[in-house]
N, CA and C atoms as a LAMMPS dump frame, in Angstrom:
ITEM: TIMESTEP
0
ITEM: NUMBER OF ATOMS
699
ITEM: BOX BOUNDS ff ff ff
-5.0000000000000000e+02 5.0000000000000000e+02
-5.0000000000000000e+02 5.0000000000000000e+02
-5.0000000000000000e+02 5.0000000000000000e+02
ITEM: ATOMS id mol type element x y z
1 1 1 N 350.753 257.66 104.963
2 1 2 C 350.065 257.767 106.18
3 1 3 C 349.062 256.592 106.351
4 2 1 N 348.912 256.12 107.643
5 2 2 C 347.884 255.071 107.778
6 2 3 C 346.536 255.654 108.004
7 3 1 N 345.571 254.782 107.903
8 3 2 C 344.105 255.246 108.035
9 3 3 C 343.718 255.251 109.475
10 4 1 N 343.36 256.395 110.108
11 4 2 C 343.058 256.291 111.515
12 4 3 C 341.703 255.628 111.809
13 5 1 N 340.818 255.546 110.739
14 5 2 C 339.529 255.039 110.977
15 5 3 C 339.43 253.535 110.752
16 6 1 N 340.445 252.85 110.286
17 6 2 C 340.423 251.569 110.189
18 6 3 C 340.858 250.882 111.425
19 7 1 N 340.69 249.608 111.64
20 7 2 C 341.185 248.911 112.784
21 7 3 C 342.723 248.852 112.667
22 8 1 N 343.488 249.156 113.664
23 8 2 C 344.845 249.344 113.521
24 8 3 C 345.688 248.029 113.363
25 9 1 N 346.18 247.865 112.155
26 9 2 C 347.189 246.767 111.96
27 9 3 C 348.376 247.373 111.43
28 10 1 N 348.86 248.378 112.134
29 10 2 C 350.083 249.139 111.629
30 10 3 C 351.221 248.169 111.768
31 11 1 N 352.1 248.222 110.737
32 11 2 C 353.293 247.442 110.69
33 11 3 C 354.372 248.095 111.339
34 12 1 N 354.915 247.584 112.428
35 12 2 C 356.119 248.205 113.104
36 12 3 C 357.207 247.133 113.291
37 13 1 N 358.468 247.648 113.563
38 13 2 C 359.471 246.663 114.013
39 13 3 C 359.391 246.648 115.539
40 14 1 N 359.439 245.476 116.005
41 14 2 C 359.502 245.407 117.508
42 14 3 C 360.8 244.67 117.802
43 15 1 N 361.477 245.133 119.005
44 15 2 C 362.666 244.55 119.319
45 15 3 C 362.956 244.607 120.842
46 16 1 N 363.829 243.774 121.288
47 16 2 C 364.295 243.754 122.657
48 16 3 C 364.846 245.059 123.042
49 17 1 N 364.425 245.591 124.17
50 17 2 C 365.047 246.917 124.683
51 17 3 C 366.467 246.783 124.689
52 18 1 N 367.115 247.795 124.137
53 18 2 C 368.63 247.89 124.222
54 18 3 C 369.375 247.061 123.313
55 19 1 N 368.73 246.465 122.234
56 19 2 C 369.399 245.538 121.363
57 19 3 C 370.477 246.332 120.514
58 20 1 N 370.176 247.671 120.303
59 20 2 C 371.166 248.459 119.485
60 20 3 C 372.103 249.267 120.298
61 21 1 N 372.158 249.021 121.628
62 21 2 C 373.142 249.852 122.393
63 21 3 C 374.518 249.615 121.983
64 22 1 N 375.158 250.714 121.641
65 22 2 C 376.583 250.647 121.257
66 22 3 C 376.844 249.974 119.802
67 23 1 N 375.796 250.049 118.903
68 23 2 C 375.873 249.288 117.66
69 23 3 C 376.766 250.02 116.708
70 24 1 N 377.177 251.329 116.926
71 24 2 C 378.04 252.107 116.074
72 24 3 C 379.361 251.305 115.967
73 25 1 N 379.815 250.783 117.01
74 25 2 C 381.104 249.891 117.001
75 25 3 C 380.703 248.455 117.172
76 26 1 N 379.673 248.04 116.35
77 26 2 C 379.176 246.695 116.516
78 26 3 C 380.121 245.554 116.499
79 27 1 N 381.168 245.548 115.749
80 27 2 C 382.215 244.473 115.893
81 27 3 C 381.61 243.115 115.769
82 28 1 N 381.719 242.28 116.802
83 28 2 C 381.26 241.004 116.709
84 28 3 C 379.732 240.766 117.207
85 29 1 N 379.193 241.854 117.564
86 29 2 C 377.777 241.757 117.959
87 29 3 C 376.783 241.191 116.866
88 30 1 N 375.848 240.351 117.299
89 30 2 C 374.906 239.688 116.339
90 30 3 C 373.575 240.084 116.703
91 31 1 N 372.768 240.458 115.772
92 31 2 C 371.296 240.665 115.889
93 31 3 C 370.54 239.555 115.104
94 32 1 N 369.587 238.95 115.777
95 32 2 C 368.802 237.972 115.12
96 32 3 C 367.445 238.508 114.753
97 33 1 N 367.119 238.434 113.396
98 33 2 C 365.928 238.781 112.802
99 33 3 C 364.955 237.826 112.634
100 34 1 N 363.746 237.794 113.08
101 34 2 C 362.839 236.755 112.773
102 34 3 C 361.622 237.172 111.908
103 35 1 N 360.759 236.322 111.57
104 35 2 C 359.534 236.755 110.863
105 35 3 C 358.452 235.681 110.961
106 36 1 N 357.313 236.036 110.634
107 36 2 C 356.201 235.039 110.605
108 36 3 C 356.184 234.276 109.37
109 37 1 N 355.199 233.447 109.164
110 37 2 C 355.423 232.429 107.966
111 37 3 C 354.371 232.785 106.804
112 38 1 N 354.332 234.089 106.511
113 38 2 C 353.6 234.376 105.247
114 38 3 C 354.418 235.432 104.539
115 39 1 N 354.068 235.646 103.301
116 39 2 C 354.939 236.277 102.384
117 39 3 C 355.323 237.707 102.762
118 40 1 N 354.4 238.486 103.23
119 40 2 C 354.672 239.986 103.514
120 40 3 C 355.724 240.047 104.648
121 41 1 N 355.441 239.146 105.782
122 41 2 C 356.281 239.244 106.868
123 41 3 C 357.706 238.729 106.673
124 42 1 N 357.852 237.68 105.794
125 42 2 C 359.119 237.167 105.388
126 42 3 C 359.837 238.25 104.681
127 43 1 N 359.234 238.927 103.66
128 43 2 C 359.909 239.932 102.972
129 43 3 C 360.389 241.099 103.864
130 44 1 N 359.495 241.475 104.773
131 44 2 C 359.852 242.496 105.751
132 44 3 C 361.019 242.071 106.688
133 45 1 N 361.038 240.858 107.011
134 45 2 C 362.249 240.495 107.759
135 45 3 C 363.402 240.417 106.989
136 46 1 N 363.446 240.142 105.74
137 46 2 C 364.606 240.149 104.927
138 46 3 C 365.052 241.601 104.664
139 47 1 N 364.079 242.56 104.551
140 47 2 C 364.276 243.977 104.387
141 47 3 C 364.978 244.471 105.628
142 48 1 N 364.541 244.062 106.902
143 48 2 C 365.139 244.549 108.066
144 48 3 C 366.648 244.128 108.216
145 49 1 N 366.865 242.841 107.828
146 49 2 C 368.247 242.221 107.809
147 49 3 C 369.055 242.916 106.876
148 50 1 N 368.649 243.241 105.673
149 50 2 C 369.502 243.87 104.655
150 50 3 C 369.775 245.353 105.11
151 51 1 N 368.798 245.994 105.716
152 51 2 C 369.053 247.426 106.199
153 51 3 C 370.107 247.368 107.33
154 52 1 N 369.959 246.418 108.126
155 52 2 C 370.956 246.374 109.24
156 52 3 C 372.405 246.136 108.745
157 53 1 N 372.398 245.182 107.821
158 53 2 C 373.712 244.832 107.196
159 53 3 C 374.425 246.083 106.429
160 54 1 N 373.476 246.828 105.853
161 54 2 C 373.996 247.934 105.013
162 54 3 C 374.332 249.17 105.924
163 55 1 N 373.716 249.332 106.998
164 55 2 C 373.845 250.581 107.738
165 55 3 C 374.459 250.513 109.131
166 56 1 N 374.846 249.292 109.606
167 56 2 C 375.442 249.091 110.796
168 56 3 C 376.678 248.155 110.715
169 57 1 N 377.379 248.091 111.81
170 57 2 C 378.578 247.032 111.801
171 57 3 C 378.042 245.727 112.492
172 58 1 N 376.765 245.634 112.722
173 58 2 C 376.312 244.346 113.378
174 58 3 C 376.244 243.189 112.423
175 59 1 N 376.587 242.013 112.989
176 59 2 C 376.395 240.761 112.255
177 59 3 C 374.926 240.461 112.366
178 60 1 N 374.316 239.93 111.267
179 60 2 C 372.813 239.695 111.239
180 60 3 C 372.665 238.17 111.019
181 61 1 N 371.803 237.604 111.786
182 61 2 C 371.371 236.242 111.652
183 61 3 C 369.897 236.137 111.237
184 62 1 N 369.445 235.438 110.362
185 62 2 C 368.192 235.382 109.913
186 62 3 C 367.45 234.23 110.459
187 63 1 N 366.242 234.363 111.07
188 63 2 C 365.358 233.156 111.362
189 63 3 C 363.943 233.554 110.837
190 64 1 N 363.845 233.476 109.533
191 64 2 C 362.685 233.871 108.878
192 64 3 C 361.699 232.684 108.722
193 65 1 N 360.44 233.042 108.438
194 65 2 C 359.319 231.884 108.249
195 65 3 C 359.234 231.017 109.432
196 66 1 N 359.306 231.558 110.64
197 66 2 C 359.229 230.823 111.86
198 66 3 C 358.015 230.202 112.272
199 67 1 N 356.921 230.928 111.912
200 67 2 C 355.559 230.436 112.443
201 67 3 C 354.712 231.672 112.558
202 68 1 N 353.596 231.493 113.383
203 68 2 C 352.627 232.515 113.572
204 68 3 C 353.096 233.501 114.704
205 69 1 N 352.092 234.199 115.069
206 69 2 C 352.193 235.33 116.082
207 69 3 C 352.844 234.756 117.49
208 70 1 N 352.286 233.631 117.955
209 70 2 C 352.69 233.06 119.239
210 70 3 C 354.074 232.728 119.111
211 71 1 N 354.587 232.013 117.938
212 71 2 C 355.831 231.538 117.892
213 71 3 C 356.82 232.656 118.035
214 72 1 N 356.542 233.759 117.153
215 72 2 C 357.567 234.936 117.183
216 72 3 C 357.594 235.692 118.462
217 73 1 N 356.384 235.835 119.159
218 73 2 C 356.387 236.599 120.315
219 73 3 C 357.128 235.816 121.497
220 74 1 N 356.946 234.498 121.544
221 74 2 C 357.597 233.763 122.595
222 74 3 C 359.168 233.758 122.275
223 75 1 N 359.475 233.75 121.045
224 75 2 C 360.92 233.751 120.637
225 75 3 C 361.52 235.023 120.998
226 76 1 N 360.928 236.215 120.831
227 76 2 C 361.584 237.45 121.213
228 76 3 C 361.551 237.688 122.742
229 77 1 N 360.517 237.193 123.521
230 77 2 C 360.635 237.188 124.905
231 77 3 C 361.743 236.295 125.472
232 78 1 N 362.016 235.255 124.869
233 78 2 C 363.056 234.274 125.445
234 78 3 C 364.491 234.734 124.875
235 79 1 N 364.521 235.747 123.96
236 79 2 C 365.735 236.137 123.452
237 79 3 C 366.224 235.361 122.342
238 80 1 N 365.457 234.503 121.728
239 80 2 C 365.917 233.652 120.568
240 80 3 C 365.908 234.486 119.22
241 81 1 N 365.214 235.562 119.217
242 81 2 C 365.362 236.551 118.158
243 81 3 C 365.342 237.916 118.846
244 82 1 N 365.774 238.996 118.055
245 82 2 C 365.934 240.248 118.63
246 82 3 C 364.869 241.243 118.135
247 83 1 N 364.428 240.915 116.929
248 83 2 C 363.362 241.861 116.31
249 83 3 C 362.62 241.149 115.174
250 84 1 N 361.372 241.621 114.929
251 84 2 C 360.558 241.196 113.729
252 84 3 C 359.61 242.209 113.548
253 85 1 N 358.883 242.134 112.401
254 85 2 C 357.84 243.159 112.085
255 85 3 C 356.53 242.551 112.591
256 86 1 N 355.727 243.355 113.214
257 86 2 C 354.429 242.995 113.618
258 86 3 C 353.428 244.029 113.526
259 87 1 N 352.213 243.691 114.053
260 87 2 C 351.004 244.69 113.806
261 87 3 C 350.435 245.129 114.983
262 88 1 N 350.187 246.373 115.194
263 88 2 C 349.737 246.923 116.499
264 88 3 C 348.409 246.356 116.859
265 89 1 N 347.518 246.002 115.973
266 89 2 C 346.231 245.335 116.29
267 89 3 C 346.43 244.015 116.825
268 90 1 N 347.453 243.355 116.341
269 90 2 C 347.829 242.052 116.863
270 90 3 C 348.444 242.088 118.271
271 91 1 N 349.237 243.029 118.519
272 91 2 C 349.74 243.323 119.767
273 91 3 C 348.651 243.581 120.752
274 92 1 N 347.745 244.418 120.45
275 92 2 C 346.518 244.857 121.278
276 92 3 C 345.777 243.57 121.709
277 93 1 N 345.289 242.927 120.665
278 93 2 C 344.309 241.758 120.972
279 93 3 C 344.881 240.453 121.249
280 94 1 N 346.055 240.044 120.577
281 94 2 C 346.566 238.807 120.779
282 94 3 C 347.465 238.669 121.986
283 95 1 N 348.411 239.706 122.158
284 95 2 C 349.327 239.562 123.294
285 95 3 C 348.791 240.343 124.51
286 96 1 N 348.254 241.492 124.385
287 96 2 C 347.861 242.259 125.549
288 96 3 C 346.31 241.848 125.975
289 97 1 N 345.696 241.126 125.198
290 97 2 C 344.347 240.572 125.466
291 97 3 C 343.367 241.763 125.776
292 98 1 N 343.483 242.862 124.929
293 98 2 C 342.631 244.042 125.092
294 98 3 C 341.575 244.075 124.137
295 99 1 N 340.486 244.731 124.373
296 99 2 C 339.398 244.857 123.307
297 99 3 C 339.841 245.693 122.028
298 100 1 N 339.186 245.48 120.976
299 100 2 C 339.43 246.047 119.778
300 100 3 C 339.318 247.725 119.935
301 101 1 N 340.135 248.469 119.47
302 101 2 C 339.974 249.88 119.399
303 101 3 C 340.189 250.378 117.949
304 102 1 N 339.35 251.253 117.503
305 102 2 C 339.385 251.572 115.945
306 102 3 C 340.164 252.91 115.745
307 103 1 N 340.937 253.363 116.737
308 103 2 C 341.708 254.518 116.493
309 103 3 C 343.191 254.058 116.516
310 104 1 N 343.769 254.201 115.363
311 104 2 C 345.152 253.661 115.016
312 104 3 C 346.202 254.275 115.903
313 105 1 N 346.137 255.544 116.189
314 105 2 C 347.124 256.281 116.996
315 105 3 C 346.968 255.815 118.46
316 106 1 N 345.751 255.607 118.902
317 106 2 C 345.622 255.215 120.349
318 106 3 C 346.172 253.751 120.443
319 107 1 N 345.84 252.935 119.568
320 107 2 C 346.374 251.552 119.551
321 107 3 C 347.892 251.537 119.628
322 108 1 N 348.568 252.233 118.867
323 108 2 C 350.077 252.257 118.856
324 108 3 C 350.463 252.743 120.204
325 109 1 N 349.965 253.901 120.789
326 109 2 C 350.322 254.426 122.028
327 109 3 C 350.204 253.35 123.121
328 110 1 N 349.121 252.592 123.133
329 110 2 C 348.899 251.593 124.058
330 110 3 C 349.907 250.457 124.06
331 111 1 N 350.093 249.971 122.768
332 111 2 C 351.02 248.789 122.697
333 111 3 C 352.428 249.067 123.02
334 112 1 N 352.852 250.298 122.513
335 112 2 C 354.252 250.56 122.779
336 112 3 C 354.542 250.855 124.287
337 113 1 N 353.498 251.442 124.975
338 113 2 C 353.686 251.604 126.416
339 113 3 C 353.565 250.257 127.121
340 114 1 N 352.691 249.47 126.898
341 114 2 C 352.412 248.221 127.616
342 114 3 C 353.495 247.212 127.423
343 115 1 N 353.92 247.083 126.11
344 115 2 C 354.947 246.127 125.889
345 115 3 C 356.286 246.544 126.466
346 116 1 N 356.617 247.758 126.607
347 116 2 C 357.775 248.234 127.318
348 116 3 C 357.739 247.92 128.784
349 117 1 N 356.544 248.207 129.34
350 117 2 C 356.404 248.025 130.772
351 117 3 C 356.339 246.508 131.195
352 118 1 N 355.619 245.732 130.43
353 118 2 C 355.328 244.274 130.784
354 118 3 C 356.473 243.36 130.346
355 119 1 N 356.989 243.59 129.064
356 119 2 C 357.92 242.668 128.503
357 119 3 C 359.333 243.237 128.276
358 120 1 N 359.579 244.525 128.465
359 120 2 C 360.793 245.22 128.063
360 120 3 C 361.073 245.114 126.585
361 121 1 N 359.907 245.136 125.873
362 121 2 C 359.977 245.093 124.358
363 121 3 C 359.594 246.413 123.778
364 122 1 N 360.38 246.841 122.807
365 122 2 C 360.141 248.261 122.195
366 122 3 C 359.378 248.103 120.901
367 123 1 N 358.437 248.961 120.724
368 123 2 C 357.869 249.066 119.315
369 123 3 C 358.361 250.355 118.697
370 124 1 N 358.934 250.196 117.423
371 124 2 C 359.517 251.337 116.85
372 124 3 C 358.304 252.142 116.076
373 125 1 N 358.628 253.247 115.375
374 125 2 C 357.481 253.898 114.745
375 125 3 C 356.957 253.108 113.586
376 126 1 N 355.595 253.321 113.291
377 126 2 C 355.075 252.585 112.136
378 126 3 C 355.797 252.802 110.873
379 127 1 N 355.675 251.766 110.01
380 127 2 C 356.304 251.826 108.716
381 127 3 C 355.581 252.577 107.656
382 128 1 N 354.25 252.927 107.949
383 128 2 C 353.508 253.866 107.109
384 128 3 C 352.514 253.13 106.251
385 129 1 N 352.115 251.95 106.442
386 129 2 C 351.061 251.347 105.697
387 129 3 C 350.158 250.334 106.599
388 130 1 N 349.002 250.045 106.08
389 130 2 C 348.066 249.382 107.035
390 130 3 C 347.636 248.124 106.366
391 131 1 N 348.018 247.049 106.841
392 131 2 C 347.743 245.652 106.304
393 131 3 C 346.517 245.113 107.056
394 132 1 N 345.439 245.705 106.895
395 132 2 C 344.251 245.35 107.639
396 132 3 C 343.668 243.995 107.152
397 133 1 N 342.941 243.406 107.999
398 133 2 C 342.093 242.312 107.671
399 133 3 C 341.054 242.695 106.696
400 134 1 N 340.706 241.792 105.825
401 134 2 C 339.563 242.016 104.787
402 134 3 C 338.96 240.756 104.456
403 135 1 N 337.684 240.742 103.761
404 135 2 C 337.052 239.562 103.385
405 135 3 C 337.17 239.557 101.793
406 136 1 N 337.564 238.345 101.333
407 136 2 C 337.647 238.238 99.92
408 136 3 C 336.949 237.009 99.272
409 137 1 N 336.543 237.151 98.128
410 137 2 C 336.016 236.077 97.29
411 137 3 C 336.63 236.083 95.843
412 138 1 N 336.372 235.047 95.119
413 138 2 C 336.901 235.172 93.762
414 138 3 C 336.206 236.125 92.913
415 139 1 N 336.908 236.75 92.095
416 139 2 C 336.271 237.862 91.255
417 139 3 C 335.138 237.425 90.365
418 140 1 N 335.289 236.191 89.961
419 140 2 C 334.272 235.497 89.047
420 140 3 C 332.934 235.406 89.867
421 141 1 N 333.095 234.892 91.064
422 141 2 C 331.927 234.679 91.962
423 141 3 C 331.293 236.007 92.323
424 142 1 N 332.133 237.029 92.613
425 142 2 C 331.569 238.367 92.917
426 142 3 C 330.685 238.951 91.7
427 143 1 N 331.317 238.749 90.56
428 143 2 C 330.624 239.361 89.35
429 143 3 C 329.313 238.502 89.16
430 144 1 N 329.305 237.272 89.359
431 144 2 C 327.958 236.444 89.047
432 144 3 C 326.99 236.87 90.07
433 145 1 N 327.384 237.177 91.26
434 145 2 C 326.419 237.389 92.284
435 145 3 C 326.178 238.86 92.698
436 146 1 N 326.904 239.704 91.962
437 146 2 C 326.741 241.195 92.137
438 146 3 C 327.163 241.531 93.646
439 147 1 N 328.311 241.054 94.098
440 147 2 C 328.828 241.267 95.453
441 147 3 C 329.903 242.309 95.395
442 148 1 N 329.622 243.344 96.195
443 148 2 C 330.589 244.515 96.386
444 148 3 C 331.087 244.613 97.805
445 149 1 N 330.127 244.26 98.729
446 149 2 C 330.517 244.52 100.225
447 149 3 C 330.17 243.192 100.94
448 150 1 N 330.646 243.231 102.288
449 150 2 C 330.638 242.081 103.094
450 150 3 C 329.044 241.75 103.311
451 151 1 N 328.249 242.807 103.513
452 151 2 C 326.808 242.596 103.816
453 151 3 C 326.037 241.884 102.594
454 152 1 N 326.674 241.89 101.466
455 152 2 C 326.069 241.213 100.238
456 152 3 C 326.151 239.628 100.433
457 153 1 N 327.086 239.217 101.303
458 153 2 C 327.274 237.743 101.569
459 153 3 C 326.094 237.165 102.413
460 154 1 N 325.406 238.004 103.137
461 154 2 C 324.346 237.52 104.059
462 154 3 C 323.487 236.486 103.561
463 155 1 N 322.702 236.767 102.468
464 155 2 C 321.765 235.826 101.887
465 155 3 C 322.358 234.658 101.269
466 156 1 N 323.703 234.763 100.908
467 156 2 C 324.3 233.64 100.274
468 156 3 C 325.145 232.668 101.266
469 157 1 N 325.475 233.191 102.394
470 157 2 C 326.283 232.415 103.318
471 157 3 C 325.878 231.076 103.705
472 158 1 N 324.614 230.735 103.892
473 158 2 C 324.232 229.422 104.187
474 158 3 C 324.608 228.37 103.19
475 159 1 N 325.062 228.839 101.984
476 159 2 C 325.507 227.844 100.905
477 159 3 C 326.969 227.929 100.803
478 160 1 N 327.701 228.716 101.526
479 160 2 C 329.119 229.023 101.332
480 160 3 C 329.957 228.416 102.53
481 161 1 N 331.324 228.101 102.006
482 161 2 C 332.18 227.698 102.981
483 161 3 C 333.275 228.786 103.236
484 162 1 N 333.416 229.08 104.504
485 162 2 C 334.412 230.179 104.862
486 162 3 C 335.647 229.397 105.447
487 163 1 N 336.882 229.959 104.967
488 163 2 C 338.082 229.298 105.5
489 163 3 C 339.159 230.406 105.848
490 164 1 N 339.984 230.131 106.81
491 164 2 C 340.985 231.012 107.175
492 164 3 C 342.041 230.348 108.029
493 165 1 N 343.143 231.14 108.301
494 165 2 C 344.11 230.524 109.275
495 165 3 C 343.623 230.392 110.616
496 166 1 N 344.237 229.546 111.364
497 166 2 C 343.863 229.202 112.71
498 166 3 C 343.668 230.473 113.589
499 167 1 N 344.617 231.419 113.469
500 167 2 C 344.623 232.536 114.318
501 167 3 C 343.514 233.457 114.176
502 168 1 N 342.852 233.466 112.899
503 168 2 C 341.701 234.259 112.572
504 168 3 C 340.562 233.877 113.49
505 169 1 N 340.472 232.622 113.894
506 169 2 C 339.378 232.052 114.609
507 169 3 C 339.6 232.267 116.145
508 170 1 N 340.809 232.681 116.552
509 170 2 C 341.031 232.847 117.927
510 170 3 C 341.118 234.2 118.417
511 171 1 N 340.822 235.235 117.505
512 171 2 C 341.034 236.673 117.808
513 171 3 C 339.573 237.297 117.979
514 172 1 N 339.574 238.265 118.852
515 172 2 C 338.357 239.128 119.028
516 172 3 C 338.037 239.907 117.752
517 173 1 N 339.065 240.322 117.015
518 173 2 C 338.842 240.95 115.697
519 173 3 C 338.793 239.956 114.531
520 174 1 N 338.504 238.712 114.837
521 174 2 C 338.526 237.772 113.694
522 174 3 C 337.087 237.221 113.462
523 175 1 N 337.043 235.933 113.475
524 175 2 C 335.862 235.262 112.94
525 175 3 C 334.547 235.513 113.78
526 176 1 N 334.581 235.311 114.998
527 176 2 C 333.377 235.478 115.849
528 176 3 C 332.85 236.918 115.802
529 177 1 N 333.732 237.839 115.837
530 177 2 C 333.367 239.285 115.807
531 177 3 C 332.739 239.577 114.473
532 178 1 N 333.379 239.026 113.377
533 178 2 C 332.896 239.347 112.017
534 178 3 C 331.518 238.808 111.889
535 179 1 N 331.256 237.505 112.161
536 179 2 C 329.865 236.952 111.898
537 179 3 C 328.84 237.595 112.834
538 180 1 N 329.265 238.092 113.978
539 180 2 C 328.245 238.696 114.798
540 180 3 C 327.967 240.141 114.236
541 181 1 N 328.93 240.834 113.845
542 181 2 C 328.723 242.119 113.332
543 181 3 C 327.822 242.104 112.03
544 182 1 N 328.027 241.178 111.21
545 182 2 C 327.378 241.125 109.833
546 182 3 C 326.228 240.157 109.871
547 183 1 N 326.082 239.366 110.855
548 183 2 C 324.969 238.386 110.814
549 183 3 C 325.179 237.262 109.879
550 184 1 N 326.352 236.87 109.763
551 184 2 C 326.691 235.78 108.691
552 184 3 C 326.521 234.328 109.389
553 185 1 N 325.99 233.492 108.593
554 185 2 C 325.91 232.088 108.9
555 185 3 C 326.338 231.176 107.797
556 186 1 N 327.606 230.786 107.84
557 186 2 C 328.15 230.05 106.767
558 186 3 C 327.769 228.627 106.933
559 187 1 N 327.769 227.811 105.783
560 187 2 C 327.391 226.386 105.733
561 187 3 C 328.455 225.668 106.537
562 188 1 N 329.78 226.021 106.354
563 188 2 C 330.877 225.341 107.078
564 188 3 C 332.075 226.284 107.165
565 189 1 N 333.069 225.866 108.032
566 189 2 C 334.164 226.647 108.083
567 189 3 C 335.433 225.65 108.07
568 190 1 N 336.525 226.072 107.622
569 190 2 C 337.73 225.272 107.486
570 190 3 C 338.931 226.102 108.035
571 191 1 N 339.787 225.438 108.765
572 191 2 C 340.942 226.069 109.391
573 191 3 C 342.164 225.469 108.661
574 192 1 N 343.148 226.303 108.606
575 192 2 C 344.452 225.857 107.792
576 192 3 C 345.475 226.78 108.166
577 193 1 N 346.774 226.351 107.734
578 193 2 C 347.859 227.197 107.868
579 193 3 C 347.814 228.413 106.986
580 194 1 N 348.224 229.63 107.448
581 194 2 C 348.007 230.905 106.666
582 194 3 C 348.489 230.788 105.355
583 195 1 N 349.599 230.153 104.98
584 195 2 C 350.193 229.953 103.703
585 195 3 C 349.349 229.212 102.659
586 196 1 N 348.334 228.576 103.161
587 196 2 C 347.518 227.756 102.235
588 196 3 C 346.198 228.324 101.807
589 197 1 N 345.692 229.415 102.477
590 197 2 C 344.322 229.932 102.284
591 197 3 C 344.064 230.433 100.824
592 198 1 N 345.132 231.137 100.304
593 198 2 C 344.796 231.632 98.967
594 198 3 C 344.706 230.619 97.91
595 199 1 N 345.62 229.671 98.046
596 199 2 C 345.558 228.52 97.11
597 199 3 C 344.228 227.722 97.315
598 200 1 N 343.873 227.611 98.538
599 200 2 C 342.579 226.873 98.791
600 200 3 C 341.343 227.451 98.083
601 201 1 N 341.28 228.837 98.244
602 201 2 C 340.102 229.46 97.649
603 201 3 C 340.299 229.56 96.168
604 202 1 N 341.501 229.662 95.592
605 202 2 C 341.82 229.725 94.257
606 202 3 C 341.384 228.395 93.654
607 203 1 N 341.535 227.17 94.365
608 203 2 C 341.178 225.933 93.866
609 203 3 C 339.754 225.539 94.093
610 204 1 N 338.965 226.442 94.773
611 204 2 C 337.532 226.134 94.914
612 204 3 C 337.235 225.386 96.188
613 205 1 N 338.224 225.149 97.063
614 205 2 C 338 224.312 98.274
615 205 3 C 337.199 225.105 99.286
616 206 1 N 337.035 226.388 99.133
617 206 2 C 336.232 227.208 99.94
618 206 3 C 335.798 228.38 99.183
619 207 1 N 334.846 229.138 99.67
620 207 2 C 334.154 230.202 98.839
621 207 3 C 334.614 231.628 99.338
622 208 1 N 334.888 231.727 100.625
623 208 2 C 335.238 233.019 101.19
624 208 3 C 336.344 232.891 102.16
625 209 1 N 337.207 233.87 102.308
626 209 2 C 338.401 233.776 103.123
627 209 3 C 338.599 235.185 103.773
628 210 1 N 339.359 235.229 104.803
629 210 2 C 339.907 236.572 105.268
630 210 3 C 341.137 236.733 104.521
631 211 1 N 341.537 237.966 104.278
632 211 2 C 342.653 238.431 103.496
633 211 3 C 343.431 239.493 104.219
634 212 1 N 344.634 239.683 103.914
635 212 2 C 345.425 240.693 104.353
636 212 3 C 345.48 241.693 103.152
637 213 1 N 345.182 242.937 103.355
638 213 2 C 344.834 243.878 102.283
639 213 3 C 346.002 244.216 101.452
640 214 1 N 347.263 244.026 101.857
641 214 2 C 348.411 244.334 100.991
642 214 3 C 348.989 242.909 100.264
643 215 1 N 348.296 241.91 100.432
644 215 2 C 348.896 240.657 99.938
645 215 3 C 348.855 240.556 98.397
646 216 1 N 349.999 240.194 97.771
647 216 2 C 350.052 240.073 96.335
648 216 3 C 349.226 238.921 95.786
649 217 1 N 348.974 237.931 96.678
650 217 2 C 348.192 236.683 96.264
651 217 3 C 346.726 237.182 95.841
652 218 1 N 346.267 238.24 96.324
653 218 2 C 344.912 238.723 95.942
654 218 3 C 344.949 238.85 94.432
655 219 1 N 345.893 239.382 93.808
656 219 2 C 346.13 239.506 92.36
657 219 3 C 346.313 238.1 91.703
658 220 1 N 347.209 237.362 92.288
659 220 2 C 347.637 235.964 91.733
660 220 3 C 346.385 235.168 91.497
661 221 1 N 345.521 235.05 92.625
662 221 2 C 344.467 234.215 92.588
663 221 3 C 343.118 234.883 92.167
664 222 1 N 343.243 236.166 91.611
665 222 2 C 342.066 236.805 91.174
666 222 3 C 340.953 236.903 92.167
667 223 1 N 341.237 237.554 93.291
668 223 2 C 340.333 237.644 94.345
669 223 3 C 339.846 239.096 94.509
670 224 1 N 338.638 239.278 94.924
671 224 2 C 338.035 240.628 95.091
672 224 3 C 337.855 240.929 96.605
673 225 1 N 338.453 241.921 97.082
674 225 2 C 338.312 242.333 98.43
675 225 3 C 337.024 243.086 98.696
676 226 1 N 336.164 242.616 99.549
677 226 2 C 334.815 243.256 99.773
678 226 3 C 334.896 244.423 100.653
679 227 1 N 334.094 245.431 100.466
680 227 2 C 334.01 246.515 101.164
681 227 3 C 333.453 246.193 102.616
682 228 1 N 334.216 246.685 103.648
683 228 2 C 333.911 246.441 105.097
684 228 3 C 332.714 247.482 105.382
685 229 1 N 331.585 247.243 104.909
686 229 2 C 330.654 248.386 105.038
687 229 3 C 330.086 248.62 106.435
688 230 1 N 330.383 247.779 107.304
689 230 2 C 330.02 248.084 108.838
690 230 3 C 331.195 248.416 109.6
691 231 1 N 332.243 248.621 109.02
692 231 2 C 333.505 249.047 109.69
693 231 3 C 334.019 248.172 110.764
694 232 1 N 333.986 246.922 110.504
695 232 2 C 334.36 245.926 111.63
696 232 3 C 335.914 245.918 111.773
697 233 1 N 336.55 245.837 110.523
698 233 2 C 338.056 245.651 110.685
699 233 3 C 338.612 247.153 110.753
C-alpha cells in the first residue's frame, strides 16, 4: 500500500485510451513502450514490455531512456509511444499545473479523470509503491554534523551547494517550495541531468541533492535520506 500522508508520487502505467482494444487477437498490432531517462523508470519500462510480450499477442517496440517528463508526455500525446510509467504527483503539478495535494487517493482520482477528459489518456491503477522526493546527503557528512532531518541543514546551508535535475527547479513541489518551507539558503545551486546527480554528490561536487526514495544509487553512493520533518514532500 502507498502512504496516504506523503505527497503522492504513485507510480502508474499511463496509456493512450483504447490501446489494448482487441488485444486478445493482437496479431500484427504493435504497442510502443517508452520510459524516462533514469534507472527506475527504464527498468519499469522494460518490465511493462516483458509483461506485454508474455501475456498478450501484441508486438512490443521499446523506446526507453527517452528523456524527462516533458519528452515522454509529448510523445504519448502525439502517439509516438503508447504507454510508460509515471507518477501521479508529476501528473498533477507538471502536466495539469495544479497545486500540491497531500492526499494520495485524491491526487490519483484527479489525474485519472483530468487526463482522460483533456488528453484521452488513461491512468491505470497504482503499482503499490511510493517513489517520493527526498533530500539526501552523504552518510559521512550526516554523521559528522549530526544530521537526521531536513531542518538540521538550516544552519549549515549557507556553506553548502545544492544540486538537482532541471525538472526539480521547475516544479511547485520542488526547489522553491522546499526552501520556502524549511527556510533554507544555500551557498549555490547547480542544475544537471537527472542521471548525473548521484555521481556528482558522490564525487563531492555538491553537498545536498534531491533523491527519489526508491533509488538504488542511494546505497551505491552511501547517501543518507533525511527525514522530511515538515512534511513538504
